[in-house]
MIDO-253543 format. One record per residue (C-alpha): x, y, z. Coordinates in steps of 0.5 Angstrom, whole numbers. Layout:
REM MIDO-253543
xx,yy,zz
X,Y,Z
...
***
This chain:
REM MIDO-253543
xx,yy,zz
0,0,0
3,7,-1
5,11,5
0,17,4
-6,11,3
-3,8,10
-3,15,13
-10,16,11
-12,9,13
-9,11,20
-13,17,21
-19,14,19
-19,8,24
-16,13,29
-22,18,28
-26,13,30
-23,10,36
-20,17,39
-24,17,45
-23,10,47
-16,11,46
-16,16,50
-19,13,56
-14,7,55
-8,11,56
-11,15,61
-12,9,66
-6,7,64
-2,12,65
-5,18,69
-6,19,76
-12,17,80
-17,22,78
-20,21,85
-18,22,92
-13,17,95
-12,18,102
-15,21,108
-10,26,112
-14,28,118
-21,28,121
-24,30,127
-29,25,128
-36,29,129
-40,26,124
-48,24,124
-51,20,129
-52,14,124
-47,8,124
-48,8,117
-45,14,115
-40,15,120
-34,12,116
-29,18,113
-26,13,108
-32,13,104
-30,20,101
-24,16,98
-24,14,91
-30,14,85
-36,17,88
-42,12,87
-46,9,81
-50,4,84
-53,3,91
-57,-2,95
-64,0,98
-65,-1,105
-73,0,105
-79,-3,108
-83,-2,101
-78,-2,96
-73,-8,99
-66,-9,99
-65,-8,91
-60,-5,87
-61,2,85
-57,7,80
-55,13,83
-58,19,79
-61,27,80
-67,25,83
-65,19,87
-59,20,90
-53,16,94
-55,13,101
-54,7,105
-49,2,102
-46,-1,95
-47,-7,92
-41,-10,96
-44,-7,103
-38,-2,103
-41,5,106
-41,11,101
-43,17,105
-40,20,110
-44,26,115
-40,32,117
-45,34,123
-42,36,130
-40,34,137
-39,36,144
-33,40,146
-34,38,154
-35,46,155
-41,48,153
-40,48,145
-39,44,139
-33,41,135
-35,41,128
-34,35,123
-28,36,119
-25,31,113
-18,33,109
-16,28,103
-10,28,98
-10,27,92
-4,23,88
-2,29,84
-3,36,84
-10,39,81
-8,45,77
-11,52,75
-13,50,68
-15,55,64
-18,50,58
-21,46,64
-29,46,61
-32,53,64
-26,54,68
-27,48,73
-22,45,76
-25,39,81
-32,37,83
-35,35,90
-40,30,90
-46,29,96
-52,26,96
-56,32,93
-62,31,89
-68,34,85
-74,35,87
-80,31,83
-87,29,83
-88,22,86
-84,16,88
-78,13,84
-74,7,84
-70,4,77
-76,2,73
-79,10,73
-79,12,66
-76,19,66
-79,22,60
-86,21,65
-82,23,71
-83,30,72
-78,35,76
-82,41,81
-77,46,80
-73,45,87
-68,41,90
-65,38,97
-58,40,99
-54,41,106
-48,45,105
-42,45,107
-35,49,107
-30,47,103
-23,49,102
-16,48,99
-9,47,100
-3,45,95
2,43,102
-4,42,108
-1,49,110
-3,54,106
-10,54,106
-16,58,102
-23,57,104
-30,58,100
-33,62,104
-38,65,99
-39,58,96
-39,54,92
-41,48,98
-41,41,98
-47,37,98
-51,41,93
-52,41,86
-51,38,81
-53,31,83
-49,25,82
-51,22,75
-48,15,75
-50,12,69
-54,14,62
-61,13,62
-65,11,55
-72,11,53
-71,6,48
-68,1,53
-74,2,58
-79,1,53
-76,-6,52
-74,-8,58
-78,-4,63
-71,-1,66
-68,4,62
-61,5,65
-56,3,61
-49,0,62
-46,7,59
-42,10,65
-42,18,66
-36,22,67
-35,24,74
-28,28,71
-33,33,67
-36,38,71
-44,41,69
-44,47,66
-46,52,72
-50,57,68
-55,51,68
-56,51,76
-63,56,75
-65,53,69
-65,46,72
-68,49,79
-73,54,75
-79,50,72
-82,43,72
-79,39,66
-78,32,65
-72,28,69
-69,26,62
-69,32,59
-64,34,66
-60,29,65
-59,31,58
-57,37,60
-51,34,63
-48,32,57
-45,26,59
-42,29,65
-43,25,72
-45,32,76
-42,34,82
-41,41,85
-36,45,81
-30,49,84
-25,54,80
-18,54,83
-17,62,80
-21,65,86
-15,61,91
-9,64,88
-6,58,87
-3,55,81
-5,48,83
-7,44,90
-7,37,93
-11,37,99
-18,39,100
-22,40,106
-29,40,107
-33,42,114
-39,43,117
-40,49,121
-45,53,126
-49,55,119
-48,49,115
-48,42,118
-51,35,117
-49,35,110
-46,28,106
-40,27,102
-39,22,98
-32,23,93
-28,28,90
-25,29,83
-20,32,79
-23,35,72
-20,34,66
-19,38,60
-24,36,54
-21,33,48
-24,32,40
-29,27,41
-32,30,47
-38,35,47
-40,41,51
-46,46,52
-47,53,51
-53,58,54
-53,65,53
-51,67,60
-44,64,57
-44,68,52
-45,74,56
-39,72,61
-34,70,55
-34,63,56
-29,59,51
-30,52,50
-23,48,49
-23,42,46
-15,38,47
-11,34,42
-13,27,43
-6,24,43
-3,30,46
-7,33,51
-3,39,52
-4,41,45
-11,46,43
-14,43,37
-21,47,38
-23,53,41
-29,56,40
-33,62,42
-40,64,41
-42,71,40
-50,69,40
-54,63,42
-61,63,41
-63,58,46
-59,52,50
-55,49,46
-49,43,45
-43,43,41
-41,36,39
-33,36,36
-30,29,33
-25,28,27
-28,27,20
-31,20,19
-34,21,13
-31,15,9
-33,19,2
-30,25,4
-24,22,7
-23,19,0
-23,26,-3
-17,27,0
-13,22,-3
-8,27,-7
-7,32,0
-4,30,6
-9,31,11
-6,34,17
-12,35,21
-20,35,21
-26,37,25
-33,35,25
-36,41,29
-44,40,30
-48,45,34
-56,43,36
-61,44,41
-59,42,48
-66,39,49
-72,38,44
-70,39,37
-69,46,36
-67,50,32
-61,53,34
-59,60,31
-52,62,33
-45,65,31
-39,62,33
-32,64,32
-28,57,32
-20,57,32
-17,50,29
-10,47,30
-6,44,24
-3,39,29
1,39,35
7,38,30
5,44,26
11,50,27
10,54,20
7,61,20
0,60,17
3,57,10
4,50,7
-3,48,8
-10,50,6
-17,49,9
-23,45,6
-30,45,7
-34,38,5
-41,41,2
-44,33,2
-40,31,-5
-34,35,-6
-29,39,-2
-29,47,-2
-24,52,-1
-25,56,6
-22,63,7
-19,63,14
-14,67,18
-8,65,22
-7,66,29
1,67,29
1,67,37
-2,60,38
-1,57,31
-9,56,30
-13,58,24
-19,62,25
-25,62,22
-30,67,24
-38,68,24
-40,61,23
-47,60,23
-48,53,20
-50,47,24
-45,43,22
-38,44,19
-34,38,16
-27,42,15
-20,39,14
-13,42,14
-9,39,8
-2,40,6
2,38,0
5,31,1
12,31,1
12,38,4
16,37,10
18,45,12
11,46,10
13,52,6
8,51,0
13,47,-4
15,40,-5
23,42,-6
30,40,-4
29,43,2
24,38,4
29,33,3
34,36,7
29,36,12
27,29,11
34,27,11
36,30,18
30,27,22
31,20,18
28,15,23
26,20,28
20,24,25
21,20,18
21,15,15
25,11,9
17,11,5
17,18,7
22,19,1
17,17,-4
12,22,-2
17,27,-4
20,24,-10
13,22,-12
10,30,-11
17,34,-12
15,41,-16
8,41,-13
6,48,-11
1,50,-6
-4,55,-9
-6,59,-3
-14,60,-2
-16,55,-7
-16,48,-7
-12,47,-13
-4,45,-14
1,45,-20
2,38,-23
7,33,-19
13,33,-23
18,28,-22
25,32,-20
29,34,-26
36,29,-28
40,36,-27
38,37,-20
38,29,-18
45,29,-20
47,36,-17
44,33,-10
48,26,-11
54,30,-13
54,35,-6
52,28,-2
45,31,0
41,25,-3
46,19,-1
43,14,4
49,10,4
47,3,6
40,5,7
39,8,0
33,5,-3
***
């Protein structure tokens, strides 16, 4: 198979499996996203023995609990926004800790306090969704009309606009010595309630139980501007679940007010004003990657929220940056690489540097959504050029069309402004063999290939250079000059100067 075709095939495969690959790499290499050690506690807990084990706050928040009810019995239940965690998990382990108070022996009280440590620093990261850096999970829940269990049809079950919460105070520290306290909130054990699994109406119609095996993401926060919307009006429970966009819930905290660049310790405590709240766990928030989706609201537009999506292989590299200048209602931006086989096949004469499938849709209901957004797109983590040597193409369903763009030299991203179409299928392409990305396949590309042979490039990449020698990029269009082989005189010159000599590795 031609080396260019092999690269295109690899792109097609990675596009469909990128999220699975990222999750696998994260599990294998990354730090634990949950608290790993109980550093301090003062045993000021509630009266129920079920909720007095401080180690219950370590590890992943609860996804499935076990009922202990005289009417319901001891059947398992899925923790969700209208049925919060309580009792024990399926293995009989305690899952919550109540922060209360105890007598100090002198007529006063000692208020409950727990301090936990992560095995890595939680960073104040500006590319985290909505600026949130960690989540705290309790057992808050949204109020609903009537009883609920695992067989409830969440399309018919109605939220009544209120919620139950028992706030506790949260503090953070980088070293367990210097502390910052969120004295004015947010607080632990408040919305957004935990949602452990996805719910499917189709599955409910088939089996009478709509809970799926698809777990939610505790390291992904809920858009904080949705708080008043979720508690402000009656709506079907499934709509509220959809607003989470795959998040597992939790109250989100931004480290920026603390002034700390990173923290490794979190403390939760009750006070005379806030006590008897429950804590289930903590999670470090991760940056979103291409393949994820996020919600966007009119309030986000007003506050200047920017949505970031990182490269799926190199999470330190921002691949997509989206700033909405207007949105008519609650919306969702879904991202992916291009997977349309016909569209990718039509790029066979190009080297595909990056591709993006961007879709804006209604967050709940059928829409439509009116919006305007500015996209900034990366040509890839390895691109170090000045905006030359590539083109941006837009797929119209049958052919690729050249798309005008600006280039941000500071961040190395392509800027496409005032985009209003619900779907954008975009490809950033360069000339095969144009290794230095100057828009021409020439001797300079051969030098770069030779110098980086067996590191950035392989022997097979020489074929790209040879087969495309002489091609030039016509900026602003998707046309290029015809490919020509190197002239014999140039080949002789290169051989004579030693540039083209491969020694024992010569093909």
